[in-house]
C-alpha atoms as one frame of an Amber mdcrd trajectory, in Angstrom:
protein
   0.000   0.000   0.000   1.545   3.318  -1.066   1.891   6.305   1.343  -0.237
   9.308   0.599   1.487  12.514   1.852  -0.969  15.377   2.517  -0.346  18.549
   0.481   0.482  21.524   2.766  -1.456  24.654   2.022   0.510  27.927   2.215
  -1.179  30.875   3.901  -2.000  33.808   1.630  -1.664  36.310   4.493   1.699
  37.677   3.315   0.356  37.976  -0.190  -2.390  40.384   0.854  -0.795  41.979
   3.916   1.098  44.757   2.040  -2.069  45.852   0.261  -4.071  45.840   3.500
  -1.349  47.845   5.238  -1.210  50.321   2.356  -4.999  50.750   2.494  -4.861
  51.351   6.259  -2.078  53.921   5.840  -3.983  55.675   3.057  -7.125  55.806
   5.187  -5.152  57.137   8.160  -3.380  59.754   6.046  -6.679  60.819   4.488
  -8.076  61.339   7.969  -5.055  63.409   9.025  -5.196  65.515   5.826  -8.951
  66.028   6.219  -8.417  67.223   9.803  -5.682  69.637   8.640  -7.952  70.943
   5.890 -10.723  71.551   8.421  -8.313  73.427  10.718  -7.138  75.629   7.836
 -10.745  76.477   6.987 -11.457  77.360  10.621  -8.325  79.510  10.927  -9.183
  81.347   7.702 -12.683  82.119   8.963 -11.306  83.275  12.322  -8.657  85.440
  10.640 -11.179  87.067   8.314 -13.417  87.800  11.311 -10.513  89.412  13.228
  -9.650  91.550  10.218 -13.282  92.652   9.871 -13.315  93.785  13.514 -10.205
  95.837  12.737 -11.933  97.545   9.802 -10.454  95.426   7.024 -12.844  93.219
   5.062 -11.385  90.428   2.943 -13.348  88.594   0.274 -11.981  85.376  -1.215
 -14.367  84.504  -4.052 -15.004  80.772  -4.553 -12.569  79.838  -1.803 -11.333
  76.280  -2.051  -8.988  74.355   0.238  -7.393  71.386  -1.530  -4.022  69.920
  -2.421  -4.555  66.316  -1.285  -2.501  64.260  -0.574   0.720  66.120   0.270
  -0.150  69.833   0.147  -2.549  72.284   1.707  -3.626  74.684  -1.022  -5.933
  77.672  -0.553  -7.264  79.089  -3.804  -9.369  82.214  -4.426 -10.882  82.985
  -7.835 -10.303  86.659  -6.914  -9.224  88.521  -3.795 -10.651  91.823  -2.523
  -9.707  93.990   0.443 -11.903  96.870   1.594 -10.597  99.028   4.431 -12.148
 101.923   6.309  -9.007 102.652   8.339  -7.933 105.559   6.100 -11.113 107.606
   6.565 -11.895 107.360   2.868 -12.636 103.801   1.851  -9.704 101.953   0.346
 -10.491  99.054  -1.966  -7.983  96.686  -3.545  -8.998  94.066  -6.130  -6.690
  91.314  -7.387  -7.092  88.303  -9.632  -6.695  84.650  -8.770  -4.615  84.015
  -5.642  -3.116  80.711  -4.474  -1.302  79.897  -1.218   0.435  76.513  -0.952
   2.256  74.735   1.893   3.610  71.205   2.018   2.110  69.107   4.803   5.547
  68.404   6.322   6.618  72.104   6.189   3.431  74.053   7.059   5.448  77.100
   8.091   6.756  77.663   4.551   3.982  79.190   2.427   4.294  79.930  -1.305
   1.998  82.645  -2.677   1.084  83.293  -6.294  -1.287  85.897  -7.698  -2.634
  86.900 -11.094  -2.664  90.592 -12.013  -3.610  93.273 -12.333  -4.122  94.616
  -8.816  -6.422  97.654  -8.840  -6.731 100.066  -5.910  -9.027 102.969  -5.056
  -7.013 105.097  -2.605  -7.792 108.078  -0.324  -8.325 111.526  -1.835  -9.548
 110.065  -5.101  -6.247 108.486  -6.143  -6.246 105.299  -8.200  -3.428 102.803
  -8.653  -2.938  99.776 -10.870  -0.122  97.257 -10.471   0.442  94.618 -13.150
   3.206  92.083 -13.759   4.272  89.186 -15.947   4.935  86.951 -12.944   4.556
  87.175  -9.163   5.821  84.750  -6.553   6.109  85.275  -2.807   7.466  83.134
   0.000   6.562  83.421   3.696   8.444  81.568   6.448   6.800  81.215   9.855
   8.008  79.596  13.065   4.748  78.763  14.799   2.968  82.094  14.441   6.215
  84.089  14.494   7.363  85.736  11.260  10.844  84.688  10.098  11.173  86.138
   6.607   9.207  87.204   3.550  10.334  87.420  -0.078   8.549  88.828  -3.137
   9.688  88.562  -6.768   7.980  90.431  -9.613   8.601  89.999 -13.311   8.152
  93.160 -15.419   6.093  95.094 -12.855   4.218  98.216 -13.989   2.715 100.601
 -11.417   0.396 103.391 -12.578  -0.902 106.077 -10.189  -3.582 108.602 -11.169
  -4.370 111.645  -9.031  -7.961 112.793  -8.585  -9.117 115.036 -11.404  -6.020
 114.392 -13.530  -6.121 112.537 -16.810  -2.359 111.982 -16.955  -0.963 109.155
 -14.853   2.518 108.579 -13.439   3.926 105.180 -14.363   6.832 103.262 -12.844
   8.074 100.116 -14.528  10.996  97.700 -14.307  12.178  94.543 -16.007  12.411
  92.798 -12.623  12.010  93.668  -8.948  12.264  91.833  -5.664  11.908  92.617
  -1.958  12.930  90.752   1.197  11.986  91.260   4.870  13.282  89.622   8.038
  13.515  90.472  11.758  16.935  91.893  12.608  18.714  89.209  14.683  20.282
  91.729  17.093  17.715  94.546  17.220  14.283  92.979  16.854  13.761  92.011
  20.505  14.549  95.461  21.941  13.759  97.816  19.064  11.377  95.819  16.872
  13.710  96.338  13.916  13.065  94.615  10.593  15.669  94.462   7.823  14.528
  95.357   4.311  16.229  94.740   0.964  14.832  95.937  -2.381  16.346  95.396
  -5.797  15.014  96.624  -9.148  16.491  96.301 -12.627  15.712  98.325 -15.741
  13.508 100.828 -13.924  11.735 103.889 -15.310  10.516 106.374 -12.677   9.285
 109.858 -13.693  10.256 111.447 -10.350  13.814 110.173 -10.736  13.934 111.323
 -14.343  12.929 114.812 -13.148  15.874 114.788 -10.716  18.675 113.380 -12.881
  17.105 112.905 -16.281  19.312 111.255 -18.877  16.808 108.929 -20.554  18.563
 105.780 -19.303  17.073 102.843 -17.410  17.846 102.688 -13.686  19.055  99.855
 -11.448  18.346 100.176  -7.719  19.815  98.356  -4.738  18.418  99.357  -1.331
  19.266  97.927   2.081  17.611  99.433   5.135  16.320  98.761   8.643  12.852
  99.740   9.847  12.727 100.299  13.606   9.527  99.948  15.703   8.092  97.727
  12.972   5.592  95.926  15.312   3.461  99.084  15.044   2.431  97.782  11.615
   0.984  94.559  12.997  -2.304  96.453  13.021  -1.912  97.047   9.277  -0.684
  99.923   7.143  -3.084 102.691   8.113  -3.071 106.086   9.883  -3.316 104.530
  13.364  -0.310 102.301  12.701   1.707 105.112  11.115   0.984 107.430  14.032
   1.930 104.735  16.552   5.156 104.172  14.596   5.951 107.898  14.472   5.295
 108.564  18.161   7.352 105.494  19.119  10.334 107.062  17.341  10.286 104.715
  14.385  12.475 105.435  11.409  13.911 103.981   8.225  17.706 103.722   8.464
  19.133 103.440   4.961  22.419 101.564   5.227  22.928 101.343   1.467  21.265
 102.990  -1.490  23.015 102.378  -4.798  21.510 103.750  -7.998  22.895 103.374
 -11.499  21.270 105.204 -14.393  23.380 105.052 -17.530  26.563 107.048 -16.761
  25.028 108.348 -13.531  25.838 106.666 -10.222  24.603 107.563  -6.762  25.308
 106.048  -3.376  23.623 107.223  -0.192  22.947 106.508   3.467  20.644 108.265
   5.911  17.570 108.151   8.100  13.979 108.996   7.166  11.012 109.356   9.508
   7.797 111.382   9.741   7.410 114.923  11.102   4.500 116.209  13.210   2.596
 117.059  10.012   2.993 113.393   8.933   5.347 114.217   6.051   8.625 112.420
   5.268  11.524 114.091   7.090  15.187 113.320   7.594  18.656 113.657   6.134
  20.575 111.674   3.548  24.298 111.766   2.796  25.084 111.014  -0.832  27.874
 110.888  -3.368  27.470 110.897  -7.141  29.282 110.464 -10.419  28.201 111.385
 -13.942  25.665 113.987 -12.749  25.591 117.387 -14.410  22.252 118.644 -13.096
  19.910 117.775 -10.229  16.319 118.978 -10.704  17.605 121.486 -13.247  20.310
 122.871 -10.926  23.777 122.600 -12.456  26.092 120.733 -10.094  28.684 119.232
 -12.446  32.219 120.093 -11.280  30.888 121.745  -8.093  29.725 118.734  -6.095
  33.027 118.055  -4.352  33.417 121.673  -3.251  29.782 122.000  -2.176  29.939
 118.712  -0.313  33.002 119.808   1.654  31.543 123.277   2.286  28.147 122.083
   3.505  29.109 118.894   5.305  29.090 116.132   2.704  30.220 112.585   3.455
  33.627 112.521   5.088  36.094 110.199   6.788  36.135 106.631   5.516  33.158
 107.360   3.275  35.078 110.120   1.538  37.996 107.774   0.888  35.648 105.095
  -0.441  33.899 107.641  -2.651  37.193 108.843  -4.087  38.242 105.269  -4.798
  34.929 104.652  -6.569  35.135 107.885  -8.554  32.232 109.475  -6.641  32.005
 113.114  -5.544  30.113 113.964  -2.313  26.941 116.019  -2.446  25.782 118.442
   0.195  23.376 116.789   2.642  19.957 116.086   1.161  17.449 117.226   3.760
  13.699 116.617   3.875  12.267 119.393   6.050   8.860 121.079   6.327   7.612
 119.213   3.291  10.463 120.411   1.057  13.663 118.856  -0.294  16.938 120.759
   0.207  20.363 120.151  -1.323  22.565 121.805   1.281  21.048 125.303   1.610
  19.324 125.134  -1.787  15.675 124.169  -1.979  15.076 121.915  -4.965  12.211
 122.949  -7.278  10.149 119.821  -6.598   6.525 119.368  -5.635   5.933 119.665
  -1.857   5.982 116.402   0.076   2.412 115.515   1.033   1.329 114.104   4.416
   0.966 110.329   4.334  -2.180 110.487   6.481
């Protein structure tokens, strides 16, 4: 009689286990993402409500929170801000806006927006900002601001005064701005560092000062003290709180190149009691024959020495760079002075 050996059946558990585990992970991740989406929706509603109580009303048309599975994406078909904090109503309309953060780095938010941005400003002014491309990046640590960057491709800003048909237009081939809390001065002084760079710029006010028909490149580095005053927004209350707290804009570097013309400057700008820009700037120039129609070519070095132009190490650096010092540029009582000479420019208007 022959032996009959039973056939051993192999379990299929390990065949199906990976798929079951993957399904469980997917279900768990979907639950986590859905919870995060709900929290974002709640925080957006709470933030919009806080802004409304502060006099700023935001409208995100057709708001949608998506991005599953690895992003949180907030999308608005259009974005509108209406503010009553300037006395006259201020209204800003923009096109589609998108904010995106990866689930594993929620404190790094990428912003994109479609132009143009149209604004109705106080005293009947209107402004329109358009661009070929806009991208912004915001870094947060918890709720604390770490840094902000904005890059614009071919920006064009047009401002129209009330009752005037002609508009003033500023344009550039590229522009970018960066903000961050100053590591040494933010805790005690609330100081924020600012850097602005623009290439291929055309600015009518600058052309009126040193007109030569050339495009301008700008490099600005500055520090804004008492910056927490602007946590309540950019409005008269915030500006007044900033002014009374002794806030100012310390320009550590201003470099301007416009064809053969070069200018470098440092200084401090604030607001006077009439809410107009006020302060003093030390500057040195090269390739400038006239400033606002006043002939200065060949006289700048003598005038700078006579009326207290940049001296010391700055003077040596200027000489090495082929720059001649200007007399101090002073903003006082709503006027602009070059040493003792008042430049024939329009009076500086109060900001609020």
